All heavy atoms as a GROMACS GRO file, in nm:
protein
  491
    1MET      N    1   0.720  -0.186   0.345
    1MET     CA    2   0.751  -0.083   0.441
    1MET      C    3   0.880  -0.116   0.515
    1MET      O    4   0.961  -0.027   0.537
    1MET     CB    5   0.636  -0.068   0.540
    1MET     CG    6   0.515   0.000   0.487
    1MET     SD    7   0.375   0.011   0.600
    1MET     CE    8   0.446   0.027   0.760
    2GLU      N    9   0.895  -0.242   0.552
    2GLU     CA   10   1.015  -0.281   0.627
    2GLU      C   11   1.140  -0.260   0.543
    2GLU      O   12   1.241  -0.212   0.595
    2GLU     CB   13   1.004  -0.427   0.671
    2GLU     CG   14   0.902  -0.449   0.781
    2GLU     CD   15   0.889  -0.595   0.819
    2GLU    OE1   16   0.974  -0.676   0.777
    2GLU    OE2   17   0.793  -0.627   0.889
    3GLN      N   18   1.135  -0.297   0.415
    3GLN     CA   19   1.251  -0.282   0.328
    3GLN      C   20   1.291  -0.135   0.312
    3GLN      O   21   1.409  -0.104   0.297
    3GLN     CB   22   1.225  -0.344   0.192
    3GLN     CG   23   1.216  -0.494   0.195
    3GLN     CD   24   1.182  -0.552   0.060
    3GLN    OE1   25   1.145  -0.480  -0.034
    3GLN    NE2   26   1.191  -0.682   0.049
    4LYS      N   27   1.193  -0.048   0.315
    4LYS     CA   28   1.219   0.096   0.301
    4LYS      C   29   1.238   0.164   0.436
    4LYS      O   30   1.257   0.285   0.442
    4LYS     CB   31   1.102   0.164   0.227
    4LYS     CG   32   1.082   0.116   0.086
    4LYS     CD   33   1.187   0.171  -0.005
    4LYS     CE   34   1.159   0.128  -0.148
    4LYS     NZ   35   1.255   0.180  -0.240
    5HIS      N   36   1.229   0.086   0.543
    5HIS     CA   37   1.242   0.139   0.679
    5HIS      C   38   1.141   0.251   0.705
    5HIS      O   39   1.174   0.356   0.758
    5HIS     CB   40   1.385   0.188   0.706
    5HIS     CG   41   1.488   0.083   0.682
    5HIS    ND1   42   1.506  -0.024   0.766
    5HIS    CD2   43   1.576   0.066   0.580
    5HIS    CE1   44   1.602  -0.101   0.719
    5HIS    NE2   45   1.646  -0.050   0.606
    6ARG      N   46   1.015   0.222   0.666
    6ARG     CA   47   0.907   0.318   0.686
    6ARG      C   48   0.811   0.265   0.791
    6ARG      O   49   0.777   0.147   0.793
    6ARG     CB   50   0.830   0.341   0.556
    6ARG     CG   51   0.916   0.395   0.442
    6ARG     CD   52   0.972   0.530   0.475
    6ARG     NE   53   1.044   0.583   0.360
    6ARG     CZ   54   1.117   0.691   0.366
    6ARG    NH1   55   1.131   0.758   0.479
    6ARG    NH2   56   1.178   0.734   0.259
    7SER      N   57   0.763   0.352   0.876
    7SER     CA   58   0.670   0.314   0.982
    7SER      C   59   0.526   0.338   0.937
    7SER      O   60   0.500   0.408   0.838
    7SER     CB   61   0.697   0.396   1.107
    7SER     OG   62   0.663   0.532   1.085
    8VAL      N   63   0.434   0.282   1.012
    8VAL     CA   64   0.292   0.304   0.987
    8VAL      C   65   0.260   0.453   1.002
    8VAL      O   66   0.183   0.510   0.924
    8VAL     CB   67   0.206   0.218   1.081
    8VAL    CG1   68   0.060   0.256   1.071
    8VAL    CG2   69   0.225   0.070   1.049
    9ILE      N   70   0.322   0.517   1.099
    9ILE     CA   71   0.300   0.660   1.120
    9ILE      C   72   0.346   0.739   0.998
    9ILE      O   73   0.277   0.830   0.953
    9ILE     CB   74   0.372   0.709   1.248
    9ILE    CG1   75   0.307   0.643   1.370
    9ILE    CG2   76   0.369   0.860   1.259
    9ILE    CD1   77   0.384   0.663   1.499
   10TRP      N   78   0.460   0.703   0.942
   10TRP     CA   79   0.511   0.770   0.822
   10TRP      C   80   0.414   0.754   0.706
   10TRP      O   81   0.381   0.851   0.637
   10TRP     CB   82   0.649   0.716   0.785
   10TRP     CG   83   0.710   0.784   0.668
   10TRP    CD1   84   0.784   0.898   0.668
   10TRP    CD2   85   0.699   0.744   0.530
   10TRP    NE1   86   0.822   0.930   0.539
   10TRP    CE2   87   0.769   0.837   0.453
   10TRP    CE3   88   0.637   0.637   0.466
   10TRP    CZ2   89   0.780   0.828   0.316
   10TRP    CZ3   90   0.648   0.628   0.327
   10TRP    CH2   91   0.718   0.722   0.254
   11VAL      N   92   0.365   0.632   0.686
   11VAL     CA   93   0.269   0.606   0.577
   11VAL      C   94   0.142   0.689   0.600
   11VAL      O   95   0.092   0.752   0.507
   11VAL     CB   96   0.235   0.456   0.565
   11VAL    CG1   97   0.120   0.433   0.469
   11VAL    CG2   98   0.358   0.377   0.522
   12ALA      N   99   0.093   0.690   0.722
   12ALA     CA  100  -0.028   0.767   0.754
   12ALA      C  101  -0.008   0.915   0.719
   12ALA      O  102  -0.098   0.977   0.661
   12ALA     CB  103  -0.063   0.751   0.901
   13ARG      N  104   0.105   0.969   0.752
   13ARG     CA  105   0.132   1.110   0.720
   13ARG      C  106   0.134   1.133   0.570
   13ARG      O  107   0.085   1.236   0.521
   13ARG     CB  108   0.264   1.154   0.782
   13ARG     CG  109   0.257   1.173   0.931
   13ARG     CD  110   0.388   1.222   0.987
   13ARG     NE  111   0.382   1.228   1.132
   13ARG     CZ  112   0.484   1.202   1.212
   13ARG    NH1  113   0.601   1.168   1.162
   13ARG    NH2  114   0.469   1.210   1.343
   14GLN      N  115   0.192   1.039   0.496
   14GLN     CA  116   0.204   1.054   0.351
   14GLN      C  117   0.068   1.052   0.282
   14GLN      O  118   0.050   1.118   0.180
   14GLN     CB  119   0.294   0.944   0.293
   14GLN     CG  120   0.435   0.945   0.344
   14GLN     CD  121   0.506   1.077   0.323
   14GLN    OE1  122   0.511   1.127   0.211
   14GLN    NE2  123   0.559   1.133   0.430
   15ILE      N  124  -0.024   0.974   0.335
   15ILE     CA  125  -0.156   0.964   0.271
   15ILE      C  126  -0.263   1.042   0.347
   15ILE      O  127  -0.382   1.027   0.322
   15ILE     CB  128  -0.199   0.817   0.249
   15ILE    CG1  129  -0.213   0.740   0.380
   15ILE    CG2  130  -0.104   0.748   0.153
   15ILE    CD1  131  -0.269   0.600   0.364
   16SER      N  132  -0.218   1.126   0.438
   16SER     CA  133  -0.307   1.216   0.513
   16SER      C  134  -0.421   1.144   0.585
   16SER      O  135  -0.539   1.173   0.564
   16SER     CB  136  -0.364   1.323   0.420
   16SER     OG  137  -0.261   1.397   0.361
   17CYS      N  138  -0.382   1.048   0.667
   17CYS     CA  139  -0.484   0.980   0.748
   17CYS      C  140  -0.424   0.942   0.884
   17CYS      O  141  -0.305   0.965   0.909
   17CYS     CB  142  -0.540   0.858   0.676
   17CYS     SG  143  -0.429   0.717   0.668
   18GLU      N  144  -0.504   0.886   0.968
   18GLU     CA  145  -0.461   0.844   1.100
   18GLU      C  146  -0.391   0.708   1.094
   18GLU      O  147  -0.419   0.628   1.004
   18GLU     CB  148  -0.582   0.833   1.195
   18GLU     CG  149  -0.653   0.965   1.218
   18GLU     CD  150  -0.568   1.063   1.296
   18GLU    OE1  151  -0.494   1.019   1.386
   18GLU    OE2  152  -0.578   1.184   1.267
   19ARG      N  153  -0.306   0.684   1.189
   19ARG     CA  154  -0.231   0.558   1.197
   19ARG      C  155  -0.327   0.438   1.198
   19ARG      O  156  -0.304   0.338   1.130
   19ARG     CB  157  -0.144   0.559   1.322
   19ARG     CG  158  -0.070   0.432   1.349
   19ARG     CD  159   0.006   0.440   1.481
   19ARG     NE  160  -0.078   0.476   1.594
   19ARG     CZ  161  -0.151   0.390   1.666
   19ARG    NH1  162  -0.149   0.263   1.636
   19ARG    NH2  163  -0.225   0.432   1.766
   20THR      N  164  -0.435   0.449   1.272
   20THR     CA  165  -0.530   0.338   1.281
   20THR      C  166  -0.594   0.307   1.145
   20THR      O  167  -0.626   0.192   1.116
   20THR     CB  168  -0.641   0.367   1.384
   20THR    OG1  169  -0.702   0.492   1.354
   20THR    CG2  170  -0.585   0.371   1.525
   21ASN      N  171  -0.611   0.409   1.062
   21ASN     CA  172  -0.665   0.386   0.928
   21ASN      C  173  -0.570   0.304   0.842
   21ASN      O  174  -0.612   0.224   0.759
   21ASN     CB  175  -0.698   0.518   0.858
   21ASN     CG  176  -0.816   0.588   0.920
   21ASN    OD1  177  -0.894   0.527   0.992
   21ASN    ND2  178  -0.828   0.716   0.893
   22VAL      N  179  -0.440   0.325   0.861
   22VAL     CA  180  -0.341   0.247   0.786
   22VAL      C  181  -0.353   0.099   0.824
   22VAL      O  182  -0.353   0.012   0.738
   22VAL     CB  183  -0.198   0.300   0.809
   22VAL    CG1  184  -0.095   0.210   0.741
   22VAL    CG2  185  -0.185   0.442   0.757
   23TYR      N  186  -0.366   0.071   0.952
   23TYR     CA  187  -0.386  -0.068   0.994
   23TYR      C  188  -0.514  -0.125   0.935
   23TYR      O  189  -0.517  -0.242   0.893
   23TYR     CB  190  -0.389  -0.079   1.147
   23TYR     CG  191  -0.253  -0.062   1.211
   23TYR    CD1  192  -0.226   0.048   1.293
   23TYR    CD2  193  -0.152  -0.155   1.190
   23TYR    CE1  194  -0.102   0.064   1.353
   23TYR    CE2  195  -0.027  -0.140   1.249
   23TYR     CZ  196  -0.002  -0.031   1.330
   23TYR     OH  197   0.121  -0.015   1.388
   24ASN      N  198  -0.617  -0.046   0.926
   24ASN     CA  199  -0.743  -0.090   0.864
   24ASN      C  200  -0.724  -0.121   0.715
   24ASN      O  201  -0.780  -0.217   0.663
   24ASN     CB  202  -0.853   0.013   0.882
   24ASN     CG  203  -0.901   0.024   1.024
   24ASN    OD1  204  -0.886  -0.069   1.102
   24ASN    ND2  205  -0.956   0.138   1.059
   25ILE      N  206  -0.645  -0.040   0.649
   25ILE     CA  207  -0.614  -0.063   0.507
   25ILE      C  208  -0.544  -0.198   0.491
   25ILE      O  209  -0.578  -0.277   0.404
   25ILE     CB  210  -0.527   0.050   0.449
   25ILE    CG1  211  -0.608   0.180   0.440
   25ILE    CG2  212  -0.471   0.012   0.312
   25ILE    CD1  213  -0.524   0.304   0.415
   26PHE      N  214  -0.447  -0.225   0.578
   26PHE     CA  215  -0.372  -0.351   0.570
   26PHE      C  216  -0.462  -0.472   0.596
   26PHE      O  217  -0.436  -0.580   0.544
   26PHE     CB  218  -0.257  -0.351   0.669
   26PHE     CG  219  -0.149  -0.249   0.640
   26PHE    CD1  220  -0.064  -0.210   0.742
   26PHE    CD2  221  -0.131  -0.196   0.515
   26PHE    CE1  222   0.037  -0.117   0.718
   26PHE    CE2  223  -0.032  -0.103   0.489
   26PHE     CZ  224   0.053  -0.064   0.591
   27ALA      N  225  -0.565  -0.454   0.675
   27ALA     CA  226  -0.653  -0.566   0.711
   27ALA      C  227  -0.760  -0.593   0.605
   27ALA      O  228  -0.825  -0.698   0.608
   27ALA     CB  229  -0.719  -0.536   0.845
   28ARG      N  230  -0.779  -0.503   0.512
   28ARG     CA  231  -0.883  -0.518   0.410
   28ARG      C  232  -0.850  -0.630   0.312
   28ARG      O  233  -0.735  -0.653   0.278
   28ARG     CB  234  -0.898  -0.390   0.328
   28ARG     CG  235  -0.949  -0.274   0.404
   28ARG     CD  236  -0.955  -0.152   0.313
   28ARG     NE  237  -0.977  -0.032   0.390
   28ARG     CZ  238  -0.964   0.090   0.343
   28ARG    NH1  239  -0.928   0.108   0.217
   28ARG    NH2  240  -0.986   0.194   0.420
   29ALA      N  241  -0.957  -0.693   0.264
   29ALA     CA  242  -0.941  -0.793   0.158
   29ALA      C  243  -0.924  -0.725   0.023
   29ALA      O  244  -0.862  -0.779  -0.069
   29ALA     CB  245  -1.061  -0.886   0.155
   30ASP      N  246  -0.980  -0.604   0.010
   30ASP     CA  247  -0.974  -0.528  -0.115
   30ASP      C  248  -0.925  -0.387  -0.087
   30ASP      O  249  -0.942  -0.334   0.022
   30ASP     CB  250  -1.113  -0.518  -0.178
   30ASP     CG  251  -1.172  -0.653  -0.209
   30ASP    OD1  252  -1.109  -0.730  -0.283
   30ASP    OD2  253  -1.281  -0.681  -0.159
   31ILE      N  254  -0.871  -0.325  -0.191
   31ILE     CA  255  -0.824  -0.187  -0.181
   31ILE      C  256  -0.854  -0.119  -0.314
   31ILE      O  257  -0.838  -0.181  -0.420
   31ILE     CB  258  -0.673  -0.182  -0.145
   31ILE    CG1  259  -0.627  -0.040  -0.122
   31ILE    CG2  260  -0.590  -0.250  -0.250
   31ILE    CD1  261  -0.484  -0.031  -0.066
   32ASN      N  262  -0.898   0.006  -0.310
   32ASN     CA  263  -0.928   0.072  -0.437
   32ASN      C  264  -0.798   0.110  -0.508
   32ASN      O  265  -0.692   0.126  -0.447
   32ASN     CB  266  -1.024   0.191  -0.418
   32ASN     CG  267  -0.961   0.311  -0.353
   32ASN    OD1  268  -0.853   0.356  -0.392
   32ASN    ND2  269  -1.027   0.365  -0.253
   33THR      N  270  -0.806   0.120  -0.639
   33THR     CA  271  -0.686   0.143  -0.719
   33THR      C  272  -0.621   0.278  -0.691
   33THR      O  273  -0.499   0.290  -0.698
   33THR     CB  274  -0.716   0.130  -0.869
   33THR    OG1  275  -0.822   0.217  -0.904
   33THR    CG2  276  -0.751  -0.013  -0.904
   34SER      N  277  -0.700   0.376  -0.658
   34SER     CA  278  -0.644   0.508  -0.628
   34SER      C  279  -0.554   0.501  -0.504
   34SER      O  280  -0.443   0.555  -0.504
   34SER     CB  281  -0.757   0.608  -0.606
   34SER     OG  282  -0.706   0.732  -0.568
   35LEU      N  283  -0.600   0.434  -0.401
   35LEU     CA  284  -0.521   0.420  -0.279
   35LEU      C  285  -0.399   0.331  -0.305
   35LEU      O  286  -0.289   0.361  -0.259
   35LEU     CB  287  -0.606   0.363  -0.166
   35LEU     CG  288  -0.538   0.344  -0.032
   35LEU    CD1  289  -0.472   0.473   0.019
   35LEU    CD2  290  -0.637   0.291   0.071
   36LEU      N  291  -0.417   0.224  -0.381
   36LEU     CA  292  -0.304   0.137  -0.413
   36LEU      C  293  -0.198   0.213  -0.493
   36LEU      O  294  -0.078   0.196  -0.470
   36LEU     CB  295  -0.351   0.014  -0.490
   36LEU     CG  296  -0.246  -0.092  -0.517
   36LEU    CD1  297  -0.187  -0.146  -0.387
   36LEU    CD2  298  -0.304  -0.205  -0.601
   37ARG      N  299  -0.242   0.298  -0.583
   37ARG     CA  300  -0.148   0.380  -0.661
   37ARG      C  301  -0.071   0.474  -0.568
   37ARG      O  302   0.050   0.488  -0.579
   37ARG     CB  303  -0.224   0.461  -0.766
   37ARG     CG  304  -0.135   0.551  -0.849
   37ARG     CD  305  -0.217   0.627  -0.954
   37ARG     NE  306  -0.132   0.709  -1.036
   37ARG     CZ  307  -0.096   0.834  -1.006
   37ARG    NH1  308  -0.141   0.891  -0.896
   37ARG    NH2  309  -0.017   0.902  -1.086
   38GLN      N  310  -0.142   0.537  -0.476
   38GLN     CA  311  -0.079   0.628  -0.382
   38GLN      C  312   0.025   0.555  -0.296
   38GLN      O  313   0.136   0.604  -0.277
   38GLN     CB  314  -0.187   0.691  -0.294
   38GLN     CG  315  -0.145   0.813  -0.220
   38GLN     CD  316  -0.261   0.878  -0.148
   38GLN    OE1  317  -0.371   0.823  -0.136
   38GLN    NE2  318  -0.237   0.997  -0.097
   39LEU      N  319  -0.010   0.437  -0.247
   39LEU     CA  320   0.085   0.358  -0.168
   39LEU      C  321   0.205   0.315  -0.252
   39LEU      O  322   0.318   0.316  -0.204
   39LEU     CB  323   0.015   0.237  -0.107
   39LEU     CG  324  -0.087   0.266   0.001
   39LEU    CD1  325  -0.166   0.141   0.036
   39LEU    CD2  326  -0.022   0.326   0.124
   40SER      N  327   0.180   0.279  -0.377
   40SER     CA  328   0.290   0.242  -0.467
   40SER      C  329   0.389   0.356  -0.484
   40SER      O  330   0.510   0.336  -0.483
   40SER     CB  331   0.235   0.201  -0.604
   40SER     OG  332   0.164   0.080  -0.596
   41ILE      N  333   0.336   0.475  -0.499
   41ILE     CA  334   0.422   0.592  -0.519
   41ILE      C  335   0.503   0.623  -0.394
   41ILE      O  336   0.625   0.638  -0.402
   41ILE     CB  337   0.338   0.714  -0.562
   41ILE    CG1  338   0.282   0.692  -0.703
   41ILE    CG2  339   0.420   0.842  -0.553
   41ILE    CD1  340   0.176   0.792  -0.743
   42ILE      N  341   0.439   0.629  -0.279
   42ILE     CA  342   0.512   0.669  -0.159
   42ILE      C  343   0.610   0.563  -0.112
   42ILE      O  344   0.715   0.596  -0.056
   42ILE     CB  345   0.420   0.712  -0.043
   42ILE    CG1  346   0.338   0.596   0.009
   42ILE    CG2  347   0.333   0.830  -0.084
   42ILE    CD1  348   0.270   0.623   0.141
   43LEU      N  349   0.578   0.436  -0.138
   43LEU     CA  350   0.668   0.328  -0.096
   43LEU      C  351   0.765   0.287  -0.206
   43LEU      O  352   0.849   0.199  -0.186
   43LEU     CB  353   0.587   0.207  -0.049
   43LEU     CG  354   0.507   0.229   0.079
   43LEU    CD1  355   0.415   0.111   0.105
   43LEU    CD2  356   0.600   0.254   0.198
   44GLU      N  357   0.749   0.350  -0.323
   44GLU     CA  358   0.835   0.321  -0.438
   44GLU      C  359   0.837   0.172  -0.469
   44GLU      O  360   0.942   0.109  -0.483
   44GLU     CB  361   0.977   0.374  -0.416
   44GLU     CG  362   0.982   0.523  -0.396
   44GLU     CD  363   1.120   0.576  -0.361
   44GLU    OE1  364   1.206   0.496  -0.320
   44GLU    OE2  365   1.140   0.696  -0.374
   45TYR      N  366   0.716   0.114  -0.478
   45TYR     CA  367   0.702  -0.029  -0.505
   45TYR      C  368   0.580  -0.048  -0.594
   45TYR      O  369   0.473   0.007  -0.567
   45TYR     CB  370   0.684  -0.107  -0.374
   45TYR     CG  371   0.684  -0.255  -0.396
   45TYR    CD1  372   0.802  -0.326  -0.398
   45TYR    CD2  373   0.565  -0.324  -0.417
   45TYR    CE1  374   0.803  -0.463  -0.420
   45TYR    CE2  375   0.564  -0.460  -0.440
   45TYR     CZ  376   0.684  -0.529  -0.442
   45TYR     OH  377   0.685  -0.664  -0.464
   46ASP      N  378   0.595  -0.127  -0.700
   46ASP     CA  379   0.487  -0.147  -0.796
   46ASP      C  380   0.396  -0.263  -0.753
   46ASP      O  381   0.417  -0.378  -0.792
   46ASP     CB  382   0.545  -0.172  -0.935
   46ASP     CG  383   0.441  -0.170  -1.044
   46ASP    OD1  384   0.320  -0.164  -1.012
   46ASP    OD2  385   0.480  -0.174  -1.162
   47PHE      N  386   0.296  -0.231  -0.672
   47PHE     CA  387   0.200  -0.332  -0.628
   47PHE      C  388   0.117  -0.383  -0.745
   47PHE      O  389   0.071  -0.497  -0.745
   47PHE     CB  390   0.108  -0.276  -0.519
   47PHE     CG  391   0.180  -0.249  -0.391
   47PHE    CD1  392   0.213  -0.119  -0.354
   47PHE    CD2  393   0.217  -0.352  -0.306
   47PHE    CE1  394   0.279  -0.093  -0.234
   47PHE    CE2  395   0.284  -0.328  -0.187
   47PHE     CZ  396   0.314  -0.198  -0.151
   48PHE      N  397   0.097  -0.302  -0.847
   48PHE     CA  398   0.020  -0.343  -0.963
   48PHE      C  399   0.090  -0.454  -1.040
   48PHE      O  400   0.026  -0.544  -1.093
   48PHE     CB  401  -0.008  -0.223  -1.055
   48PHE     CG  402  -0.100  -0.123  -0.993
   48PHE    CD1  403  -0.051  -0.012  -0.929
   48PHE    CD2  404  -0.238  -0.141  -0.998
   48PHE    CE1  405  -0.137   0.080  -0.870
   48PHE    CE2  406  -0.325  -0.050  -0.940
   48PHE     CZ  407  -0.274   0.061  -0.877
   49LYS      N  408   0.220  -0.449  -1.045
   49LYS     CA  409   0.298  -0.553  -1.111
   49LYS      C  410   0.278  -0.686  -1.039
   49LYS      O  411   0.256  -0.789  -1.103
   49LYS     CB  412   0.446  -0.514  -1.113
   49LYS     CG  413   0.534  -0.607  -1.191
   49LYS     CD  414   0.676  -0.553  -1.193
   49LYS     CE  415   0.769  -0.644  -1.269
   49LYS     NZ  416   0.906  -0.591  -1.273
   50ASP      N  417   0.285  -0.684  -0.907
   50ASP     CA  418   0.260  -0.806  -0.828
   50ASP      C  419   0.119  -0.859  -0.851
   50ASP      O  420   0.098  -0.979  -0.864
   50ASP     CB  421   0.283  -0.781  -0.680
   50ASP     CG  422   0.429  -0.765  -0.643
   50ASP    OD1  423   0.516  -0.795  -0.729
   50ASP    OD2  424   0.457  -0.723  -0.531
   51LEU      N  425   0.024  -0.769  -0.851
   51LEU     CA  426  -0.116  -0.806  -0.871
   51LEU      C  427  -0.134  -0.870  -1.008
   51LEU      O  428  -0.201  -0.973  -1.023
   51LEU     CB  429  -0.207  -0.684  -0.857
   51LEU     CG  430  -0.355  -0.707  -0.874
   51LEU    CD1  431  -0.407  -0.805  -0.771
   51LEU    CD2  432  -0.430  -0.576  -0.865
   52SER      N  433  -0.071  -0.813  -1.109
   52SER     CA  434  -0.080  -0.867  -1.245
   52SER      C  435  -0.018  -1.007  -1.252
   52SER      O  436  -0.075  -1.097  -1.313
   52SER     CB  437  -0.011  -0.772  -1.343
   52SER     OG  438  -0.019  -0.822  -1.472
   53LYS      N  439   0.096  -1.025  -1.190
   53LYS     CA  440   0.161  -1.156  -1.189
   53LYS      C  441   0.072  -1.261  -1.125
   53LYS      O  442   0.059  -1.373  -1.174
   53LYS     CB  443   0.295  -1.150  -1.114
   53LYS     CG  444   0.408  -1.089  -1.191
   53LYS     CD  445   0.534  -1.091  -1.108
   53LYS     CE  446   0.646  -1.016  -1.175
   53LYS     NZ  447   0.767  -1.012  -1.089
   54ASP      N  448   0.010  -1.224  -1.012
   54ASP     CA  449  -0.079  -1.318  -0.942
   54ASP      C  450  -0.205  -1.348  -1.023
   54ASP      O  451  -0.257  -1.459  -1.018
   54ASP     CB  452  -0.119  -1.262  -0.806
   54ASP     CG  453  -0.006  -1.263  -0.705
   54ASP    OD1  454   0.096  -1.332  -0.729
   54ASP    OD2  455  -0.019  -1.196  -0.601
   55THR      N  456  -0.252  -1.251  -1.098
   55THR     CA  457  -0.374  -1.267  -1.176
   55THR      C  458  -0.351  -1.352  -1.299
   55THR      O  459  -0.436  -1.433  -1.335
   55THR     CB  460  -0.429  -1.128  -1.217
   55THR    OG1  461  -0.450  -1.051  -1.099
   55THR    CG2  462  -0.559  -1.141  -1.294
   56PHE      N  463  -0.237  -1.335  -1.363
   56PHE     CA  464  -0.212  -1.401  -1.492
   56PHE      C  465  -0.104  -1.507  -1.484
   56PHE      O  466  -0.020  -1.518  -1.572
   56PHE     CB  467  -0.177  -1.296  -1.598
   56PHE     CG  468  -0.287  -1.198  -1.621
   56PHE    CD1  469  -0.276  -1.068  -1.572
   56PHE    CD2  470  -0.403  -1.233  -1.688
   56PHE    CE1  471  -0.379  -0.975  -1.592
   56PHE    CE2  472  -0.505  -1.143  -1.706
   56PHE     CZ  473  -0.492  -1.013  -1.659
   57LYS      N  474  -0.107  -1.586  -1.378
   57LYS     CA  475  -0.012  -1.696  -1.364
   57LYS      C  476  -0.030  -1.793  -1.480
   57LYS      O  477  -0.141  -1.821  -1.522
   57LYS     CB  478  -0.032  -1.770  -1.232
   57LYS     CG  479   0.012  -1.693  -1.113
   57LYS     CD  480  -0.008  -1.776  -0.989
   57LYS     CE  481   0.032  -1.696  -0.866
   57LYS     NZ  482   0.005  -1.768  -0.742
   58LYS      N  483   0.081  -1.843  -1.529
   58LYS     CA  484   0.074  -1.940  -1.641
   58LYS      C  485   0.088  -2.080  -1.589
   58LYS      O  486   0.141  -2.111  -1.491
   58LYS     CB  487   0.184  -1.912  -1.742
   58LYS     CG  488   0.159  -1.783  -1.817
   58LYS     CD  489   0.260  -1.763  -1.924
   58LYS     CE  490   0.230  -1.634  -1.998
   58LYS     NZ  491   0.318  -1.612  -2.108
   0.00000   0.00000   0.00000
């Protein structure tokens, strides 16, 4: 978000939820793939690529 100069309020608007819900999402240990996909699209960042790298470290 910082690299894209996006605020929590902006993210909340993009995913149609309240600002406090975005903070709750960030605090979670897990996130469903549908929400992660949505965040990847709006932030133009491939979180799945990072997840894959972390999962399949050599």
